[in-house]
C-alpha positions in Angstrom: -67.3 5.2 -85.9 -69.7 3.7 -83.3 -72.9 4.1 -85.3 -74.9 2.0 -82.7 -74.0 4.5 -79.9 -74.8 7.5 -82.1 -78.2 6.0 -83.0 -79.0 5.1 -79.4 -78.3 8.6 -78.1 -80.0 10.3 -81.0 -83.2 8.2 -80.6 -83.3 8.8 -76.9 -83.1 12.5 -77.4 -85.8 12.4 -80.1 -88.1 10.4 -77.9 -87.7 13.0 -75.2 -89.2 15.5 -77.7 -92.3 13.5 -78.2 -92.7 13.1 -74.4 -92.6 16.9 -74.1 -94.3 17.8 -77.4 -96.3 20.7 -75.8 -93.1 22.4 -74.6 -90.9 21.4 -77.5 -93.2 22.0 -80.5 -96.7 23.3 -79.8 -95.6 26.2 -77.5 -93.0 27.7 -79.9 -95.4 27.4 -82.9 -98.2 29.1 -81.0 -95.9 31.9 -79.8 -94.7 32.5 -83.4 -98.2 32.5 -84.7 -99.0 35.3 -82.3 -96.2 37.3 -83.9 -97.8 36.7 -87.3 -101.2 37.8 -86.0 -100.0 41.0 -84.3 -97.2 42.1 -86.5 -98.2 40.5 -89.8 -101.9 41.2 -89.8 -102.7 44.0 -87.3 -99.5 46.1 -87.7 -98.5 44.9 -91.2 -101.7 46.3 -92.7 -100.6 49.8 -91.7 -97.0 49.5 -93.0 -96.2 49.8 -96.7 -94.3 47.1 -98.6 -90.6 46.8 -98.0 -88.7 46.5 -101.3 -91.8 45.2 -102.9 -92.5 42.6 -100.2 -95.5 42.8 -97.9 -94.6 43.4 -94.3 -96.3 40.2 -93.2 -94.2 38.1 -95.5 -91.0 40.2 -94.9 -90.9 39.2 -91.2 -91.4 35.5 -91.8 -87.7 34.6 -92.2 -86.7 36.6 -89.1 -89.4 34.9 -87.0 -88.4 31.4 -88.2 -84.8 32.3 -87.4 -85.7 33.5 -84.0 -87.4 30.2 -83.2 -84.6 28.2 -84.8 -81.8 29.9 -82.8 -83.6 29.7 -79.4 -84.8 26.2 -79.8 -81.5 24.9 -81.2 -79.7 26.2 -78.1 -82.4 25.1 -75.7 -82.6 21.6 -77.0 -78.9 20.9 -77.1 -78.0 22.6 -73.8 -80.7 20.7 -71.9 -79.8 17.5 -73.6 -76.2 17.5 -72.3 -76.9 19.3 -69.0 -79.4 16.8 -67.7 -76.9 13.9 -67.7 -74.5 16.2 -65.8 -77.2 17.0 -63.4 -78.2 13.4 -62.6 -74.7 12.1 -62.8 -75.1 9.8 -65.8 -72.6 11.8 -67.8 -69.8 9.7 -66.2 -71.3 6.5 -67.7 -71.3 8.2 -71.1 -67.7 9.3 -70.7 -66.6 5.9 -69.6 -68.4 4.1 -72.5 -66.5 3.2 -75.7 -67.8 6.3 -77.4 -65.6 9.1 -78.7 -66.4 12.7 -78.1 -67.0 13.1 -81.8 -69.8 10.5 -81.6 -71.3 12.1 -78.5 -71.4 15.5 -80.2 -72.8 14.1 -83.5 -75.6 12.3 -81.6 -76.7 15.2 -79.3 -76.2 18.0 -81.8 -77.8 15.9 -84.5 -80.9 15.3 -82.4 -81.2 19.0 -81.4 -80.7 20.2 -85.0 -83.3 17.7 -86.2 -85.9 19.0 -83.7 -85.1 22.6 -84.6 -85.4 22.0 -88.4 -88.7 20.2 -87.9 -89.9 23.1 -85.9 -88.7 25.6 -88.5 -90.6 23.7 -91.3 -93.8 23.6 -89.1 -93.5 27.4 -88.5 -92.9 28.0 -92.2 -96.1 26.0 -93.0 -98.0 27.9 -90.4 -96.8 31.2 -91.8 -98.2 30.3 -95.2 -101.6 30.3 -93.6 -101.3 34.0 -92.6 -99.3 35.6 -95.5 -98.5 34.7 -99.1 -95.0 33.4 -99.4 -92.6 32.7 -102.1 -89.2 30.9 -101.9 -87.0 32.0 -104.8 -84.0 29.9 -103.7 -85.2 26.8 -101.9 -81.9 25.0 -101.8 -80.2 28.0 -100.2 -83.1 28.2 -97.8 -82.6 24.6 -96.8 -78.8 25.1 -96.5 -79.3 28.1 -94.1 -81.9 26.1 -92.2 -79.6 23.1 -91.7 -76.4 25.1 -91.2 -77.9 27.4 -88.6 -79.6 24.6 -86.7 -76.4 22.6 -86.5 -74.2 25.6 -85.6 -76.5 26.8 -82.8 -77.2 23.3 -81.6 -73.4 23.0 -81.2 -73.3 26.4 -79.4 -76.1 25.1 -77.1 -74.1 22.0 -76.4 -71.3 24.2 -75.2 -73.6 26.2 -73.0 -75.0 23.0 -71.5 -71.5 21.9 -70.5 -70.6 25.3 -69.2 -73.8 25.8 -67.2 -73.7 24.7 -63.5 -77.4 25.5 -62.9 -80.7 25.5 -64.7 -80.9 29.3 -64.7 -77.7 29.5 -66.7 -79.3 27.4 -69.4 -81.7 30.2 -70.1 -79.3 33.1 -69.6 -77.7 33.1 -73.0 -80.9 32.5 -75.1 -83.0 35.1 -73.1 -80.4 37.7 -72.4 -78.2 37.6 -75.6 -79.7 35.6 -78.5 -83.3 36.9 -78.4 -82.3 40.6 -78.1 -79.7 40.1 -80.9 -82.4 38.5 -83.1 -84.9 41.4 -82.5 -82.1 43.9 -83.2 -80.8 41.9 -86.2 -83.4 42.9 -88.8 -86.2 40.5 -87.9 -88.9 43.2 -88.2 -87.1 45.8 -90.4 -84.6 46.2 -93.2 -81.2 47.5 -92.0 -81.2 50.3 -94.7 -84.3 51.7 -92.9 -82.0 52.8 -90.0 -79.9 56.0 -89.8 -76.4 55.6 -91.2 -74.8 55.4 -87.7 -77.1 52.6 -86.5 -76.7 50.7 -89.8 -72.9 50.5 -89.1 -73.6 49.4 -85.5 -76.1 46.8 -86.6 -73.5 45.1 -88.9 -71.6 44.1 -85.7 -74.5 41.9 -84.8 -73.7 38.4 -86.1 -77.4 37.5 -86.2 -77.9 40.1 -88.9 -76.0 37.9 -91.4 -78.1 34.9 -90.6 -81.4 36.7 -91.0 -80.2 38.5 -94.1 -79.0 35.4 -95.8 -82.2 33.5 -94.9 -84.4 36.3 -96.2 -82.4 36.4 -99.4 -83.4 32.7 -100.0 -87.1 33.8 -99.8 -87.3 37.1 -101.7 -83.8 37.7 -103.2 -83.4 40.6 -100.8 -80.6 41.0 -98.3 -78.9 43.6 -96.2 -75.5 42.0 -96.7 -74.0 39.8 -99.5 -75.2 36.2 -99.4 -71.6 35.0 -99.5 -70.7 37.1 -96.4 -73.7 35.5 -94.6 -72.5 32.0 -95.4 -68.9 32.8 -94.4 -69.9 34.3 -91.0 -72.1 31.2 -90.3 -69.3 28.8 -91.3 -66.7 30.7 -89.1 -69.0 30.4 -86.1 -69.5 26.7 -86.8 -65.7 26.3 -86.9 -65.3 28.2 -83.7 -67.8 26.0 -81.9 -66.1 22.8 -83.2 -62.7 24.1 -81.9 -64.2 24.9 -78.5 -65.8 21.5 -78.2 -62.5 19.8 -79.1 -60.8 21.8 -76.3 -63.6 20.9 -73.8 -63.3 17.2 -74.4 -59.5 17.3 -74.5 -59.3 19.1 -71.1 -62.4 17.7 -69.5 -63.7 21.2 -68.7 -66.7 20.9 -66.5 -67.1 17.2 -67.5 -64.7 15.5 -65.1 -65.1 17.7 -62.1 
């Protein structure tokens, strides 16, 4: 294992975050804070508690997950796409660095940035609504597992994309709608029976449900199912990346 190479790529990606701190950190935090103000304070004051939890607190896990998913994908996809765009990817591929080390460095950096952002948003949320975390270790597990999984997914998107517009296609057109329809602002059991069934086909439901359970002990699906779905998606991403580096898909052409 070439730890020096991993460290070099990891630190380079982390330094890029501090150079673009307005876009990478401040902007997502401000956007999420607006959700807390509008939904948590203005609208939440008119909505009764959901299963004994105030509405403002109820939406916190969903909003954190929304930022975590989008930022994980964005950080990882841009991190690997930019070397492709400027042509330095060939220097990386010809260096004595394995694809496992490349993935660890880029995905590790993207996941670190997303986790830091999630912690900042959690601290910001505590300024607006009273929060409790009944299962802190499970919360950290979901935070790390989700960040790593979707950073790996973003890495795949960055390799697949052949233009800057495609980097935003999946987060904006797929991930964000799935998150809004995945129980970020409501409990699944509030929906009519038919739409409850339809919602369970949304994979993001399991992420938000498991994450919310770590806060309040409430979930729309069993916590074990949430963890299993996340682990399966992580495994699928790992297998896809193995195939990409084995075949050179969109890397050597």
